[in-house]
Structure formats: structure tokens, C-alpha cells
C-alpha positions, 0 to 999 in steps of 0.5 A: 238706872233711871232717876235717883230719888233715893235720898228722899226715901225712907227705907227699912233694913231687912234680911233674907229671913224676913222674906221667907216663903215670899215671892220676889220678882227680880229685874233680870237685866238689873241683876245680870248687869251686876254679875257681869260687872263684878265677877271678873278677874283681877285685870277686869277680864270676865269669867270665860269658858274654853271657847271664850264665851262669858260665863260671869252671869251664869255663875252669879245667877246660880249662886244668887238663886241658890242662896235665895231658895236655901232661905226659902225665898221664891224668886221669879226673874223678869227679862226686858223686852223692846225698849220704848223709842224715847229711851234710845238717846239714853241707850246711845249714851250708855253705848258711848260710855262703854266704848270709852271705858273699853279704850281706857281698860286696854290702856290701863292693862298696857300700863300695868295698872290693874286696879284701874283696868278692873274699874274701867272693865266693870263699866263695859258690860253688855247683855247680849241675846246670847247672855240673855238666852243662857240665863233663861236656859239656866233658870229653866233647868233650875226650875225657877220661873222667868217672864219675858216682858214686852218692854221694861222689865221693872214695869212687868215686875211692878205689875205682878206685885200690884196684882198680888202675885208677888210680895216685892220687886228686887232691883237697884232701880228706883224706876220700880217705884215710878211704875207703881211697885208697892214694895221695892227691895234693894241690895237683895243679897246674902252678902253684907258688903260691896266693893267701892268703885275704883278702890280696893276697899269694901263698904257694908250694905244691907238689904233695904225695903222701900214702901211706895205708899208710905213714902208718898205720904211722908213726901206729901205727894201723889204717885202721879206727882212723883212721876212729874218730879222724876220727869223734871229731874230726868229719866231714862226717857228724857234729860230733865230740866237743868238746875232741878234736882230731887229736892228742888223738884219735890218742893216745886211740885208740892208748891204748884201741883204738877209739871205743867205748872212747874215749867210755867213757873221755873221755865227752862229751854230744856223743859219737855213739851206738854206732848212729851210730858204726856208720853213719858207719864204714860210710860210710868203710869200706863206701862206696856206689860203682859198679863199672860204668865205662870209662876211655877217652881219645880225641882232642878234637873240635876243631870241636865244642869251638870251637862249644861254647866260642866260639859258645855261651859267648863264649870267644875262638878265638885263646885256645882253640886254643893250649890244644887243642894241648896235647891233641895227644899223646893218641893217642901217650900211649895207646900207652904202657903205663899206670904204676901 
């Protein structure tokens, strides 16, 4: 999930109605991870078809995308490519956490503690090549464009917003701001509640919009200084400097100007080298993206979707058809001028 700088940022509450006829680029892996974590049975087991294949992501993508199109939002999904080598340590740590969570999940089931079981199960989600391909096939049949990024999905999505091909990036990840997305939208869902981790209670959530330039001005820093702050705090590509959280890093960068001066001032054995700083900066400031993509929406292939969902993955036709009706305004929506 990258660096958590949310406590420093000013947000605006928005709704689906505020995004009518706008193009929103969604970080596909970010969204799919949500569905794999949330859409589960009471004991934490994900939805599966008769062959034992996980279908939580398929169900989530279908419903979420249908709700967006029904509200005249034009979604585009971007899928992660090959991660940068500096991310390997973070990925390994996540893998180990998932292994431990799987062990605790099984132990909780054996003890009959279903609440703990589901909580631990939500921490075990993995996006496999099969899950990624299934998601792309569903989007293709729905007539929703998707793009395969060469590396980080949020970097590709942010480039598309900067270029003017989309209004905002839809993601929970603040890294979208580090790679320069002018606008980030979090909690992009028609539901206004979210389950609290490990509890039976829910909390109210609102979709929120974060403007990069506005926040840089109110923080009194540049985009490059925001990246330097993040490196001090710790990103997916480096562990950060012990003792430096968001507020301390902000104050330090504002005082001394950049991370090199900050390290000279603050010290720290765990501080990255100047060579590492340069490489991490480039990940955010000069990300690996593709300029070769097309954004085209079309009417869903109803017969193929029913075949894909009902015959291949055991979804019920009577439950799928009402969702497909939400895509009925695609043709009319495409006649309208896109708003950015």
C-alpha cells in the first residue's frame, strides 16, 4: 500500500454523482485485492465455483463496474506489470505475512473462532496470473477498457491523468500522488460503509478526492520534496529512517530542503545511500509507463458474459441479468463529451 501520508492531506467528500461522464482510471490490483479480502464466507473461505476456483474478484468487479457505469462513470482498469527490483523485499515480507495469516486462519477454524478466522483469512489474498486473466476477460466481455502497465499500475494510471486522458486515479494507495497523479479518489464505492478489521461493526466511509497541487501548496513543499519525505518515512522500495514519521519528515524537509540534507542533519544508520535515493526518486518522478493504449468503451456481449459467468463459473443467471442492465446506458454515455 505504499507510504501512508493521509494524515497530512486535505480531502474533499464526493459522490458518484460528482463523477458523471468522467473517466476514472482504476488501479486494478488495488481493487481486486479488496474483493479477494472482503467477499468471503463467514469462516473466511473465498467464493469458489464447483471446480474450487476463486470467484470473489469476478463477483466484485462485475458489481462495482456495473454500479459505476449505471452512474455514468467511465471506468478504465490498469493492471500491474513487472515490479521494480527494489520492491522485492517488500513483496517477500508480504508473502511471509500471508503465510503466517494462513496458519492462524486454519488454527482459528479448528477452534471454532469464526470471527478470528475470517479476519485472518482476509490477510491471505493473492492475485495469481489466473485471477488477473479472469478479470481481464470479464472486462473485455463487458466492453470496459483495461491496460497492462509495464511496471507499477498506479504510475501508469497517474500518467494517464496527467496527460488528460482521465479525470482521476481511483485507488486506496497514496503512492498515486508520489508518481504525480493530479487527482486521487479513495473509497470509490457506491456503499457508504466498511467493516472494521477484526470486528463485527461497520464504520461510515465517504468517497474522497485529493488534489495534489492544492496539498503541495498547503504543505509548503514541491512534488520532489514530497517524494523525499516519503523516502524518509519508508516506501515499498525502502524501509525508511527509524524515528521519522510523516510529520517529522515534513518538518525536516521544509527546514533543510531535501533528503540529502535531512540525512546529514538527522543521521541514522538505516538511511539510504545517495545512489539509492536517486534510484527511488526516479521510480516516482520518472516511472516506467507505456504511451501505447486506447480508451474505448462498448456494449457488453451479453451472451458471452452469461456463458463465461454461468456456464464456466457457476454464477446464477437470474442474479447476473439485473447487473447487466446497469450497462444499458453505455451507448448513450459515449455520445456525451467526456468531462475532465
